[in-house]
HTML snippet that shows the backbone in 3Dmol.js (N, CA, C, O; Angstrom):
<script src="https://3Dmol.org/build/3Dmol-min.js"></script>
<div id="view" style="width:600px;height:400px;position:relative"></div>
<script>
const pdb = `
ATOM      1  N   UNK A   1      13.299 -36.574-182.457  1.00  0.00           N
ATOM      2  CA  UNK A   1      14.443 -37.301-183.061  1.00  0.00           C
ATOM      3  C   UNK A   1      14.663 -36.632-184.393  1.00  0.00           C
ATOM      4  O   UNK A   1      13.730 -36.303-185.126  1.00  0.00           O
ATOM      5  N   UNK A   2      15.931 -36.444-184.674  1.00  0.00           N
ATOM      6  CA  UNK A   2      16.334 -35.860-186.039  1.00  0.00           C
ATOM      7  C   UNK A   2      16.229 -37.043-187.013  1.00  0.00           C
ATOM      8  O   UNK A   2      16.317 -38.221-186.667  1.00  0.00           O
ATOM      9  N   UNK A   3      16.027 -36.599-188.292  1.00  0.00           N
ATOM     10  CA  UNK A   3      16.034 -37.681-189.319  1.00  0.00           C
ATOM     11  C   UNK A   3      17.332 -38.278-189.705  1.00  0.00           C
ATOM     12  O   UNK A   3      17.296 -39.358-190.295  1.00  0.00           O
ATOM     13  N   UNK A   4      18.402 -37.757-189.469  1.00  0.00           N
ATOM     14  CA  UNK A   4      19.704 -38.224-189.864  1.00  0.00           C
ATOM     15  C   UNK A   4      20.826 -37.754-188.914  1.00  0.00           C
ATOM     16  O   UNK A   4      20.662 -36.762-188.203  1.00  0.00           O
ATOM     17  N   UNK A   5      21.921 -38.446-188.908  1.00  0.00           N
ATOM     18  CA  UNK A   5      23.025 -38.078-188.130  1.00  0.00           C
ATOM     19  C   UNK A   5      24.215 -37.893-189.041  1.00  0.00           C
ATOM     20  O   UNK A   5      24.399 -38.684-189.965  1.00  0.00           O
ATOM     21  N   UNK A   6      25.069 -36.829-188.807  1.00  0.00           N
ATOM     22  CA  UNK A   6      26.169 -36.581-189.518  1.00  0.00           C
ATOM     23  C   UNK A   6      27.389 -37.135-188.940  1.00  0.00           C
ATOM     24  O   UNK A   6      27.757 -36.665-187.863  1.00  0.00           O
ATOM     25  N   UNK A   7      28.134 -38.146-189.538  1.00  0.00           N
ATOM     26  CA  UNK A   7      29.264 -38.705-189.071  1.00  0.00           C
ATOM     27  C   UNK A   7      30.337 -38.631-190.127  1.00  0.00           C
ATOM     28  O   UNK A   7      30.404 -39.392-191.092  1.00  0.00           O
ATOM     29  N   UNK A   8      31.219 -37.589-189.844  1.00  0.00           N
ATOM     30  CA  UNK A   8      32.354 -37.364-190.824  1.00  0.00           C
ATOM     31  C   UNK A   8      31.837 -36.964-192.129  1.00  0.00           C
ATOM     32  O   UNK A   8      32.448 -37.324-193.136  1.00  0.00           O
ATOM     33  N   UNK A   9      30.785 -36.263-192.222  1.00  0.00           N
ATOM     34  CA  UNK A   9      30.346 -35.688-193.571  1.00  0.00           C
ATOM     35  C   UNK A   9      29.423 -36.785-194.193  1.00  0.00           C
ATOM     36  O   UNK A   9      28.922 -36.545-195.291  1.00  0.00           O
ATOM     37  N   UNK A  10      29.176 -37.908-193.602  1.00  0.00           N
ATOM     38  CA  UNK A  10      28.253 -38.933-194.134  1.00  0.00           C
ATOM     39  C   UNK A  10      26.984 -38.934-193.332  1.00  0.00           C
ATOM     40  O   UNK A  10      26.998 -39.224-192.136  1.00  0.00           O
ATOM     41  N   UNK A  11      25.780 -38.583-194.039  1.00  0.00           N
ATOM     42  CA  UNK A  11      24.596 -38.632-193.461  1.00  0.00           C
ATOM     43  C   UNK A  11      24.029 -40.054-193.271  1.00  0.00           C
ATOM     44  O   UNK A  11      23.874 -40.773-194.258  1.00  0.00           O
ATOM     45  N   UNK A  12      23.723 -40.473-192.055  1.00  0.00           N
ATOM     46  CA  UNK A  12      23.068 -41.785-191.834  1.00  0.00           C
ATOM     47  C   UNK A  12      21.840 -41.625-191.099  1.00  0.00           C
ATOM     48  O   UNK A  12      21.766 -40.870-190.129  1.00  0.00           O
ATOM     49  N   UNK A  13      20.723 -42.416-191.593  1.00  0.00           N
ATOM     50  CA  UNK A  13      19.471 -42.353-190.954  1.00  0.00           C
ATOM     51  C   UNK A  13      19.552 -42.799-189.497  1.00  0.00           C
ATOM     52  O   UNK A  13      20.368 -43.649-189.139  1.00  0.00           O
ATOM     53  N   UNK A  14      18.669 -42.197-188.640  1.00  0.00           N
ATOM     54  CA  UNK A  14      18.619 -42.500-187.358  1.00  0.00           C
ATOM     55  C   UNK A  14      18.187 -43.969-187.074  1.00  0.00           C
ATOM     56  O   UNK A  14      18.682 -44.644-186.170  1.00  0.00           O
ATOM     57  N   UNK A  15      17.208 -44.408-187.935  1.00  0.00           N
ATOM     58  CA  UNK A  15      16.694 -45.721-187.921  1.00  0.00           C
ATOM     59  C   UNK A  15      17.874 -46.841-188.152  1.00  0.00           C
ATOM     60  O   UNK A  15      17.807 -47.953-187.627  1.00  0.00           O
ATOM     61  N   UNK A  16      18.881 -46.460-188.931  1.00  0.00           N
ATOM     62  CA  UNK A  16      19.879 -47.421-189.186  1.00  0.00           C
ATOM     63  C   UNK A  16      20.770 -47.463-187.798  1.00  0.00           C
ATOM     64  O   UNK A  16      21.195 -48.540-187.381  1.00  0.00           O
ATOM     65  N   UNK A  17      20.983 -46.426-187.223  1.00  0.00           N
ATOM     66  CA  UNK A  17      21.681 -46.403-185.992  1.00  0.00           C
ATOM     67  C   UNK A  17      21.058 -47.223-184.927  1.00  0.00           C
ATOM     68  O   UNK A  17      21.716 -47.917-184.152  1.00  0.00           O
ATOM     69  N   UNK A  18      19.581 -47.105-184.913  1.00  0.00           N
ATOM     70  CA  UNK A  18      18.852 -47.738-183.921  1.00  0.00           C
ATOM     71  C   UNK A  18      18.830 -49.314-184.228  1.00  0.00           C
ATOM     72  O   UNK A  18      18.896 -50.110-183.292  1.00  0.00           O
ATOM     73  N   UNK A  19      18.738 -49.728-185.504  1.00  0.00           N
ATOM     74  CA  UNK A  19      18.838 -50.955-185.885  1.00  0.00           C
ATOM     75  C   UNK A  19      20.293 -51.715-185.492  1.00  0.00           C
ATOM     76  O   UNK A  19      20.324 -52.866-185.056  1.00  0.00           O
ATOM     77  N   UNK A  20      21.240 -51.062-185.669  1.00  0.00           N
ATOM     78  CA  UNK A  20      22.630 -51.539-185.377  1.00  0.00           C
ATOM     79  C   UNK A  20      22.638 -51.780-183.869  1.00  0.00           C
ATOM     80  O   UNK A  20      23.007 -52.868-183.426  1.00  0.00           O
ATOM     81  N   UNK A  21      22.225 -50.752-183.043  1.00  0.00           N
ATOM     82  CA  UNK A  21      22.278 -50.830-181.616  1.00  0.00           C
ATOM     83  C   UNK A  21      21.408 -52.009-181.117  1.00  0.00           C
ATOM     84  O   UNK A  21      21.749 -52.733-180.181  1.00  0.00           O
ATOM     85  N   UNK A  22      20.305 -52.137-181.787  1.00  0.00           N
ATOM     86  CA  UNK A  22      19.307 -53.349-181.327  1.00  0.00           C
ATOM     87  C   UNK A  22      19.899 -54.691-181.753  1.00  0.00           C
ATOM     88  O   UNK A  22      19.655 -55.716-181.117  1.00  0.00           O
ATOM     89  N   UNK A  23      20.685 -54.674-182.846  1.00  0.00           N
ATOM     90  CA  UNK A  23      21.440 -55.960-183.260  1.00  0.00           C
ATOM     91  C   UNK A  23      22.439 -56.256-182.264  1.00  0.00           C
ATOM     92  O   UNK A  23      22.615 -57.430-181.940  1.00  0.00           O
ATOM     93  N   UNK A  24      23.126 -55.311-181.730  1.00  0.00           N
ATOM     94  CA  UNK A  24      24.291 -55.544-180.747  1.00  0.00           C
ATOM     95  C   UNK A  24      23.635 -56.103-179.518  1.00  0.00           C
ATOM     96  O   UNK A  24      24.046 -57.131-178.980  1.00  0.00           O
ATOM     97  N   UNK A  25      22.511 -55.344-179.040  1.00  0.00           N
ATOM     98  CA  UNK A  25      21.837 -55.813-177.829  1.00  0.00           C
ATOM     99  C   UNK A  25      21.223 -57.241-177.872  1.00  0.00           C
ATOM    100  O   UNK A  25      21.334 -58.053-176.954  1.00  0.00           O
ATOM    101  N   UNK A  26      20.567 -57.454-179.037  1.00  0.00           N
ATOM    102  CA  UNK A  26      20.126 -58.818-179.329  1.00  0.00           C
ATOM    103  C   UNK A  26      21.208 -59.856-179.338  1.00  0.00           C
ATOM    104  O   UNK A  26      21.064 -60.918-178.732  1.00  0.00           O
ATOM    105  N   UNK A  27      22.245 -59.575-179.989  1.00  0.00           N
ATOM    106  CA  UNK A  27      23.429 -60.652-179.900  1.00  0.00           C
ATOM    107  C   UNK A  27      23.921 -60.847-178.532  1.00  0.00           C
ATOM    108  O   UNK A  27      24.230 -61.982-178.168  1.00  0.00           O
ATOM    109  N   UNK A  28      24.023 -59.840-177.742  1.00  0.00           N
ATOM    110  CA  UNK A  28      24.418 -60.023-176.365  1.00  0.00           C
ATOM    111  C   UNK A  28      23.350 -60.935-175.517  1.00  0.00           C
ATOM    112  O   UNK A  28      23.684 -61.889-174.814  1.00  0.00           O
ATOM    113  N   UNK A  29      22.046 -60.486-175.702  1.00  0.00           N
ATOM    114  CA  UNK A  29      20.957 -61.307-175.020  1.00  0.00           C
ATOM    115  C   UNK A  29      20.955 -62.648-175.550  1.00  0.00           C
ATOM    116  O   UNK A  29      20.695 -63.525-174.726  1.00  0.00           O
ATOM    117  N   UNK A  30      21.184 -63.007-176.727  1.00  0.00           N
ATOM    118  CA  UNK A  30      21.058 -64.359-177.246  1.00  0.00           C
ATOM    119  C   UNK A  30      22.264 -65.163-176.583  1.00  0.00           C
ATOM    120  O   UNK A  30      22.093 -66.295-176.131  1.00  0.00           O
ATOM    121  N   UNK A  31      23.407 -64.556-176.554  1.00  0.00           N
ATOM    122  CA  UNK A  31      24.537 -65.281-175.905  1.00  0.00           C
ATOM    123  C   UNK A  31      24.262 -65.694-174.439  1.00  0.00           C
ATOM    124  O   UNK A  31      24.550 -66.812-174.010  1.00  0.00           O
ATOM    125  N   UNK A  32      23.668 -64.685-173.673  1.00  0.00           N
ATOM    126  CA  UNK A  32      23.322 -64.879-172.338  1.00  0.00           C
ATOM    127  C   UNK A  32      22.275 -66.018-172.161  1.00  0.00           C
ATOM    128  O   UNK A  32      22.393 -66.902-171.313  1.00  0.00           O
ATOM    129  N   UNK A  33      21.259 -65.919-173.024  1.00  0.00           N
ATOM    130  CA  UNK A  33      20.173 -66.881-172.899  1.00  0.00           C
ATOM    131  C   UNK A  33      20.563 -68.312-173.386  1.00  0.00           C
ATOM    132  O   UNK A  33      20.046 -69.313-172.890  1.00  0.00           O
ATOM    133  N   UNK A  34      21.471 -68.363-174.350  1.00  0.00           N
ATOM    134  CA  UNK A  34      22.056 -69.674-174.713  1.00  0.00           C
ATOM    135  C   UNK A  34      22.801 -70.352-173.506  1.00  0.00           C
ATOM    136  O   UNK A  34      22.689 -71.533-173.179  1.00  0.00           O
ATOM    137  N   UNK A  35      23.591 -69.384-172.895  1.00  0.00           N
ATOM    138  CA  UNK A  35      24.498 -69.904-171.727  1.00  0.00           C
ATOM    139  C   UNK A  35      23.718 -70.356-170.624  1.00  0.00           C
ATOM    140  O   UNK A  35      24.188 -71.261-169.934  1.00  0.00           O
ATOM    141  N   UNK A  36      22.527 -69.845-170.323  1.00  0.00           N
ATOM    142  CA  UNK A  36      21.710 -70.373-169.144  1.00  0.00           C
ATOM    143  C   UNK A  36      20.737 -71.306-169.650  1.00  0.00           C
ATOM    144  O   UNK A  36      19.853 -71.689-168.883  1.00  0.00           O
ATOM    145  N   UNK A  37      20.783 -71.763-170.946  1.00  0.00           N
ATOM    146  CA  UNK A  37      19.975 -72.749-171.644  1.00  0.00           C
ATOM    147  C   UNK A  37      18.467 -72.468-171.526  1.00  0.00           C
ATOM    148  O   UNK A  37      17.658 -73.328-171.177  1.00  0.00           O
ATOM    149  N   UNK A  38      18.155 -71.216-171.839  1.00  0.00           N
ATOM    150  CA  UNK A  38      16.835 -70.747-171.917  1.00  0.00           C
ATOM    151  C   UNK A  38      16.105 -71.307-173.151  1.00  0.00           C
ATOM    152  O   UNK A  38      14.899 -71.538-173.075  1.00  0.00           O
ATOM    153  N   UNK A  39      16.745 -71.516-174.203  1.00  0.00           N
ATOM    154  CA  UNK A  39      16.172 -71.972-175.396  1.00  0.00           C
ATOM    155  C   UNK A  39      15.486 -73.426-175.439  1.00  0.00           C
ATOM    156  O   UNK A  39      14.773 -73.847-176.349  1.00  0.00           O
ATOM    157  N   UNK A  40      15.859 -74.119-174.237  1.00  0.00           N
ATOM    158  CA  UNK A  40      15.115 -75.387-174.095  1.00  0.00           C
ATOM    159  C   UNK A  40      13.647 -75.241-173.869  1.00  0.00           C
ATOM    160  O   UNK A  40      12.892 -76.187-174.096  1.00  0.00           O
ATOM    161  N   UNK A  41      13.203 -74.057-173.419  1.00  0.00           N
ATOM    162  CA  UNK A  41      11.786 -73.733-173.220  1.00  0.00           C
ATOM    163  C   UNK A  41      11.120 -73.038-174.300  1.00  0.00           C
ATOM    164  O   UNK A  41       9.915 -72.788-174.269  1.00  0.00           O
ATOM    165  N   UNK A  42      11.906 -72.714-175.277  1.00  0.00           N
ATOM    166  CA  UNK A  42      11.315 -71.940-176.433  1.00  0.00           C
ATOM    167  C   UNK A  42      10.948 -72.943-177.623  1.00  0.00           C
ATOM    168  O   UNK A  42      11.708 -73.776-178.117  1.00  0.00           O
ATOM    169  N   UNK A  43       9.634 -72.687-177.975  1.00  0.00           N
ATOM    170  CA  UNK A  43       9.168 -73.612-179.003  1.00  0.00           C
ATOM    171  C   UNK A  43       9.867 -73.373-180.385  1.00  0.00           C
ATOM    172  O   UNK A  43      10.311 -74.363-180.966  1.00  0.00           O
ATOM    173  N   UNK A  44       9.999 -72.150-180.952  1.00  0.00           N
ATOM    174  CA  UNK A  44      10.528 -71.852-182.184  1.00  0.00           C
ATOM    175  C   UNK A  44      11.571 -70.736-182.020  1.00  0.00           C
ATOM    176  O   UNK A  44      11.239 -69.556-181.906  1.00  0.00           O
ATOM    177  N   UNK A  45      12.758 -71.128-182.013  1.00  0.00           N
ATOM    178  CA  UNK A  45      13.846 -70.294-181.609  1.00  0.00           C
ATOM    179  C   UNK A  45      13.986 -69.060-182.664  1.00  0.00           C
ATOM    180  O   UNK A  45      14.185 -67.909-182.276  1.00  0.00           O
ATOM    181  N   UNK A  46      13.878 -69.370-183.859  1.00  0.00           N
ATOM    182  CA  UNK A  46      13.861 -68.231-184.888  1.00  0.00           C
ATOM    183  C   UNK A  46      12.802 -67.172-184.644  1.00  0.00           C
ATOM    184  O   UNK A  46      13.091 -65.976-184.661  1.00  0.00           O
ATOM    185  N   UNK A  47      11.590 -67.613-184.421  1.00  0.00           N
ATOM    186  CA  UNK A  47      10.544 -66.687-184.151  1.00  0.00           C
ATOM    187  C   UNK A  47      10.778 -65.805-182.933  1.00  0.00           C
ATOM    188  O   UNK A  47      10.497 -64.607-182.890  1.00  0.00           O
ATOM    189  N   UNK A  48      11.359 -66.561-181.882  1.00  0.00           N
ATOM    190  CA  UNK A  48      11.667 -65.963-180.555  1.00  0.00           C
ATOM    191  C   UNK A  48      12.778 -64.906-180.826  1.00  0.00           C
ATOM    192  O   UNK A  48      12.742 -63.837-180.216  1.00  0.00           O
ATOM    193  N   UNK A  49      13.667 -65.149-181.637  1.00  0.00           N
ATOM    194  CA  UNK A  49      14.843 -64.256-182.008  1.00  0.00           C
ATOM    195  C   UNK A  49      14.343 -62.988-182.751  1.00  0.00           C
ATOM    196  O   UNK A  49      14.824 -61.883-182.500  1.00  0.00           O
ATOM    197  N   UNK A  50      13.408 -63.168-183.632  1.00  0.00           N
ATOM    198  CA  UNK A  50      12.841 -61.938-184.293  1.00  0.00           C
ATOM    199  C   UNK A  50      12.026 -61.182-183.310  1.00  0.00           C
ATOM    200  O   UNK A  50      12.049 -59.953-183.375  1.00  0.00           O
ATOM    201  N   UNK A  51      11.324 -61.761-182.428  1.00  0.00           N
ATOM    202  CA  UNK A  51      10.523 -60.982-181.393  1.00  0.00           C
ATOM    203  C   UNK A  51      11.553 -60.352-180.373  1.00  0.00           C
ATOM    204  O   UNK A  51      11.180 -59.303-179.846  1.00  0.00           O
ATOM    205  N   UNK A  52      12.585 -60.759-180.079  1.00  0.00           N
ATOM    206  CA  UNK A  52      13.617 -60.350-179.203  1.00  0.00           C
ATOM    207  C   UNK A  52      14.282 -59.158-179.872  1.00  0.00           C
ATOM    208  O   UNK A  52      14.618 -58.167-179.223  1.00  0.00           O
ATOM    209  N   UNK A  53      14.474 -59.279-181.254  1.00  0.00           N
ATOM    210  CA  UNK A  53      15.090 -58.125-181.942  1.00  0.00           C
ATOM    211  C   UNK A  53      14.072 -56.965-181.967  1.00  0.00           C
ATOM    212  O   UNK A  53      14.468 -55.814-181.788  1.00  0.00           O
ATOM    213  N   UNK A  54      12.831 -57.228-182.172  1.00  0.00           N
ATOM    214  CA  UNK A  54      11.873 -56.108-182.271  1.00  0.00           C
ATOM    215  C   UNK A  54      11.730 -55.473-180.892  1.00  0.00           C
ATOM    216  O   UNK A  54      11.623 -54.249-180.812  1.00  0.00           O
ATOM    217  N   UNK A  55      11.722 -56.216-179.837  1.00  0.00           N
ATOM    218  CA  UNK A  55      11.679 -55.538-178.508  1.00  0.00           C
ATOM    219  C   UNK A  55      13.005 -54.822-178.220  1.00  0.00           C
ATOM    220  O   UNK A  55      12.957 -53.792-177.548  1.00  0.00           O
ATOM    221  N   UNK A  56      14.063 -55.229-178.624  1.00  0.00           N
ATOM    222  CA  UNK A  56      15.354 -54.481-178.445  1.00  0.00           C
ATOM    223  C   UNK A  56      15.295 -53.220-179.246  1.00  0.00           C
ATOM    224  O   UNK A  56      15.654 -52.149-178.756  1.00  0.00           O
ATOM    225  N   UNK A  57      14.834 -53.330-180.514  1.00  0.00           N
ATOM    226  CA  UNK A  57      14.784 -52.150-181.305  1.00  0.00           C
ATOM    227  C   UNK A  57      13.714 -51.115-180.843  1.00  0.00           C
ATOM    228  O   UNK A  57      13.940 -49.916-181.010  1.00  0.00           O
ATOM    229  N   UNK A  58      12.660 -51.503-180.321  1.00  0.00           N
ATOM    230  CA  UNK A  58      11.713 -50.777-179.624  1.00  0.00           C
ATOM    231  C   UNK A  58      12.366 -50.023-178.384  1.00  0.00           C
ATOM    232  O   UNK A  58      12.220 -48.815-178.195  1.00  0.00           O
ATOM    233  N   UNK A  59      13.063 -50.825-177.603  1.00  0.00           N
ATOM    234  CA  UNK A  59      13.506 -50.201-176.312  1.00  0.00           C
ATOM    235  C   UNK A  59      14.693 -49.210-176.670  1.00  0.00           C
ATOM    236  O   UNK A  59      14.832 -48.201-175.980  1.00  0.00           O
ATOM    237  N   UNK A  60      15.536 -49.462-177.707  1.00  0.00           N
ATOM    238  CA  UNK A  60      16.615 -48.586-178.139  1.00  0.00           C
ATOM    239  C   UNK A  60      16.028 -47.308-178.579  1.00  0.00           C
ATOM    240  O   UNK A  60      16.501 -46.221-178.249  1.00  0.00           O
ATOM    241  N   UNK A  61      14.996 -47.453-179.325  1.00  0.00           N
ATOM    242  CA  UNK A  61      14.361 -46.246-179.880  1.00  0.00           C
ATOM    243  C   UNK A  61      13.742 -45.356-178.824  1.00  0.00           C
ATOM    244  O   UNK A  61      13.817 -44.129-178.892  1.00  0.00           O
ATOM    245  N   UNK A  62      13.112 -46.019-177.817  1.00  0.00           N
ATOM    246  CA  UNK A  62      12.529 -45.238-176.730  1.00  0.00           C
ATOM    247  C   UNK A  62      13.612 -44.485-175.957  1.00  0.00           C
ATOM    248  O   UNK A  62      13.520 -43.285-175.701  1.00  0.00           O
ATOM    249  N   UNK A  63      14.705 -45.303-175.580  1.00  0.00           N
ATOM    250  CA  UNK A  63      15.796 -44.696-174.893  1.00  0.00           C
ATOM    251  C   UNK A  63      16.503 -43.576-175.656  1.00  0.00           C
ATOM    252  O   UNK A  63      16.853 -42.586-175.012  1.00  0.00           O
ATOM    253  N   UNK A  64      16.740 -43.637-176.937  1.00  0.00           N
ATOM    254  CA  UNK A  64      17.289 -42.630-177.668  1.00  0.00           C
ATOM    255  C   UNK A  64      16.475 -41.354-177.965  1.00  0.00           C
ATOM    256  O   UNK A  64      16.981 -40.248-178.158  1.00  0.00           O
ATOM    257  N   UNK A  65      15.116 -41.641-177.980  1.00  0.00           N
ATOM    258  CA  UNK A  65      14.273 -40.476-178.141  1.00  0.00           C
ATOM    259  C   UNK A  65      14.118 -39.709-176.958  1.00  0.00           C
ATOM    260  O   UNK A  65      13.749 -38.541-177.071  1.00  0.00           O
ATOM    261  N   UNK A  66      14.359 -40.224-175.769  1.00  0.00           N
ATOM    262  CA  UNK A  66      14.333 -39.478-174.478  1.00  0.00           C
ATOM    263  C   UNK A  66      15.540 -38.678-174.316  1.00  0.00           C
ATOM    264  O   UNK A  66      15.494 -37.651-173.639  1.00  0.00           O
ATOM    265  N   UNK A  67      16.703 -39.093-174.924  1.00  0.00           N
ATOM    266  CA  UNK A  67      17.966 -38.474-174.750  1.00  0.00           C
ATOM    267  C   UNK A  67      18.179 -37.333-175.672  1.00  0.00           C
ATOM    268  O   UNK A  67      18.755 -36.318-175.278  1.00  0.00           O
ATOM    269  N   UNK A  68      17.741 -37.456-176.879  1.00  0.00           N
ATOM    270  CA  UNK A  68      17.904 -36.268-177.836  1.00  0.00           C
ATOM    271  C   UNK A  68      16.933 -35.273-177.713  1.00  0.00           C
ATOM    272  O   UNK A  68      15.761 -35.610-177.544  1.00  0.00           O
ATOM    273  N   UNK A  69      17.285 -33.968-177.779  1.00  0.00           N
ATOM    274  CA  UNK A  69      16.286 -32.927-177.557  1.00  0.00           C
ATOM    275  C   UNK A  69      15.174 -32.764-178.675  1.00  0.00           C
ATOM    276  O   UNK A  69      14.299 -31.907-178.555  1.00  0.00           O
TER     277      UNK A  69
END
`;
const viewer = $3Dmol.createViewer("view");
viewer.addModel(pdb, "pdb");
viewer.setStyle({}, {cartoon: {color: "spectrum"}});
viewer.zoomTo();
viewer.render();
</script>
């Protein structure tokens, strides 16, 4: 994985792009989980959301590391 991405002359760190992607994935997952009322079974929803974000960030990082040469 490269250290930065050039978008229109602006260099952005790869970790920022991964974090934004993970945030979008987490937001979608939270909406789905709230619609199916999954949060009734969760003891601490804030802690669960942080763990969900960490897992989403890890999965996005793994997926993007296998795509880039």
